[in-house]
N, C-alpha and C positions, 0 to 999 in steps of 0.2 A: 652356756660356756662360762667357765670360771677363769678370771684373770690369772695368768701364770700357769694354768694347767695345759696339758697337751690335748689337742683335738685332731680329728682325722676327717678327711674328705674322701669318700669312696668314688672311684671313677669306673664306669662300665660303658665304654663306647659301643656304638652300633655302626657297623660298616655295611653299606648297601652298594652293590654294583649292578647298575641297570635295574634297580628296584628289587633285587634278590639279595638275601643275606649272604655275606661273605665271612670267611674265617678271620678272626681278629689277629691271628698270627701273621697275616700278610702285612700288618702295619710295621714299618721299620723306622728307626731313628725317632722314637716317641719321646716327647718332652712335655713337661707341664711347668707352667710359670704361675706361681701363686703371688697375688698382690693384695696386701692388707693395708688399709688406711685407717687412721683414727679420726674421730669426728670433731676433734678440737682444732687441730692445725692442718689436717688433710695431708700429712706427710706419708708417702707410700713406703712400705717395706716389701721387697721382692725376694722370693725364694725360688730357686730353680731345682727341678727334679729331672735329671737326665737319665737316659737309657731305661725307660719304662718298657715293660713287655706285657702284652695283653693276651689273654686266652678267653675262649667262649665260656669257660667254666667258672671263672671267678672275677671279682673286682680287684682293682689296685687301690691301695690306701696311701695317701700322702698325709704326713703328720706335720703339724706346726704348733708353736706355742702361742696361746691366746694373749695378745698384748692388752695393756690398759687402754680404756677409751676406744674400744673397737668400733669402727664406723662401717666398714664394708670389707667384703672378701670377694675377690675375682680370681678365677682360674682359667687359664688358656691352655689348651692341649693342641700340640702340633705333631704331625707324623709325616 
């Protein structure tokens, strides 16, 4: 990843109900929270992605700009 460039994270959730695959269109109010920290001062930057919709046929991409001194990337998906 190059500093200042745009990068993407692909999300393809898997939904199981009683051990059987279920249609991802059943997921409602999907949100992703991306948290990026740098390795120098550990200050987090948070970006929210609201109203995501998933299908069984494709992934969902969330894009962010790569900051200088990137230390870690965490993403949390809620539905």
